[in-house]
C-alpha positions as CSV (number, residue, x, y, z in Angstrom):
1,X,-71.3,192.3,-116.3
2,X,-68.5,189.7,-116.5
3,X,-68.9,185.9,-116.0
4,X,-67.9,185.2,-112.4
5,X,-65.3,183.1,-111.2
6,X,-67.5,180.5,-109.6
7,X,-69.9,180.4,-112.5
8,X,-66.3,179.8,-114.6
9,X,-65.0,177.0,-111.7
10,X,-68.6,175.6,-112.0
11,X,-68.4,175.1,-115.7
12,X,-65.1,173.3,-116.3
13,X,-66.0,170.8,-112.6
14,X,-69.5,169.9,-114.5
15,X,-67.8,169.1,-117.8
16,X,-64.7,167.7,-116.1
17,X,-65.2,163.8,-117.2
18,X,-64.7,165.2,-120.8
19,X,-61.0,166.0,-120.1
20,X,-59.2,168.1,-122.2
21,X,-61.4,171.3,-120.9
22,X,-59.8,174.7,-121.4
23,X,-61.2,178.1,-121.3
24,X,-60.9,181.5,-122.5
25,X,-62.4,184.7,-122.0
26,X,-64.0,186.8,-124.8
27,X,-66.5,190.3,-124.6
28,X,-67.5,189.8,-121.2
29,X,-68.4,185.8,-121.6
30,X,-66.4,182.6,-121.6
31,X,-65.8,179.7,-124.1
32,X,-65.4,176.4,-123.0
33,X,-63.2,173.9,-125.1
34,X,-62.5,170.2,-125.1
35,X,-58.8,169.7,-126.8
36,X,-58.7,173.0,-128.5
37,X,-62.8,172.6,-130.0
38,X,-65.3,175.0,-128.3
39,X,-68.4,173.4,-127.2
40,X,-70.0,175.8,-124.9
41,X,-70.0,179.4,-123.6
42,X,-70.8,180.9,-120.3
43,X,-72.8,184.4,-121.5
44,X,-73.0,187.3,-119.0
45,X,-76.7,187.5,-119.2
46,X,-77.8,183.9,-120.5
47,X,-75.6,181.4,-118.4
48,X,-74.2,177.9,-119.4
49,X,-75.1,177.0,-123.3
50,X,-74.1,174.5,-125.3
51,X,-73.0,174.6,-128.9
52,X,-76.1,172.6,-131.7
53,X,-75.5,172.1,-135.0
54,X,-77.2,169.8,-137.0
55,X,-79.7,167.0,-135.7
56,X,-78.2,167.6,-132.1
57,X,-79.5,171.3,-132.1
58,X,-83.1,169.9,-133.3
59,X,-82.8,167.4,-129.9
60,X,-81.5,170.6,-127.9
61,X,-85.2,172.4,-129.0
62,X,-87.3,169.5,-128.5
63,X,-85.9,169.0,-124.9
64,X,-86.9,172.5,-124.2
65,X,-83.5,174.4,-124.7
66,X,-83.8,178.0,-125.6
67,X,-81.4,179.1,-128.7
68,X,-79.3,182.5,-128.0
69,X,-80.6,185.2,-130.2
70,X,-80.3,188.6,-130.0
71,X,-81.4,191.6,-131.9
72,X,-78.9,194.1,-133.7
73,X,-78.7,197.7,-133.5
74,X,-80.8,198.0,-137.2
75,X,-83.6,195.6,-135.4
76,X,-83.0,192.2,-137.5
77,X,-82.3,189.3,-135.1
78,X,-79.8,187.3,-135.1
79,X,-79.5,183.8,-133.9
80,X,-76.7,181.9,-132.2
81,X,-75.7,178.4,-132.3
82,X,-75.6,178.2,-128.5
83,X,-78.6,176.3,-126.6
84,X,-79.2,176.9,-122.4
85,X,-78.5,173.3,-121.2
86,X,-81.4,171.7,-119.9
87,X,-81.8,172.1,-116.1
88,X,-81.0,168.5,-115.3
89,X,-77.6,168.6,-116.7
90,X,-76.7,171.5,-114.6
91,X,-76.8,169.0,-111.7
92,X,-75.6,165.7,-113.2
93,X,-72.2,165.8,-114.5
94,X,-72.8,162.5,-116.5
95,X,-75.8,164.1,-118.1
96,X,-73.8,167.2,-119.0
97,X,-71.0,165.2,-120.4
98,X,-72.8,163.1,-122.7
99,X,-74.5,166.4,-124.0
100,X,-70.9,167.8,-124.6
101,X,-69.9,164.5,-126.7
102,X,-72.9,165.1,-129.0
103,X,-72.2,168.8,-129.4
104,X,-68.4,167.8,-130.0
105,X,-69.8,165.3,-132.3
106,X,-71.7,167.7,-134.5
107,X,-68.8,170.0,-134.9
C-alpha cells in the first residue's frame, strides 16, 4: 500500500518550521529530507517514523517509541534506524521539529 497524499501533506506541514524540507517516494513509502539529509520516513504500514542513532535512539526508546524491524524471508529479524514518533509530537509541530533537529544532530 502506498503512502497517501494526505499523509505526505501532514508530515511536510508538521516539520515545516525545520525549513529545507523535501521528499522522495521510495519502495511504497516516503523519505523526508532537510537540506538533503534524511531524518524521517513515512512507512506504508507503520506511519511516520524518525531516524534515531546513538544517544538519540536510546532517548526515543526511553520515550516509549517503537523501533522499525522486519523479518526477512530466511527468518532473521532486521532492525532499522527508524522509530515511531511520540504521539505528543504528532500533535505538536514544535516538539516534532525539536525531535527532527535532534535526529539530524546524530547523522
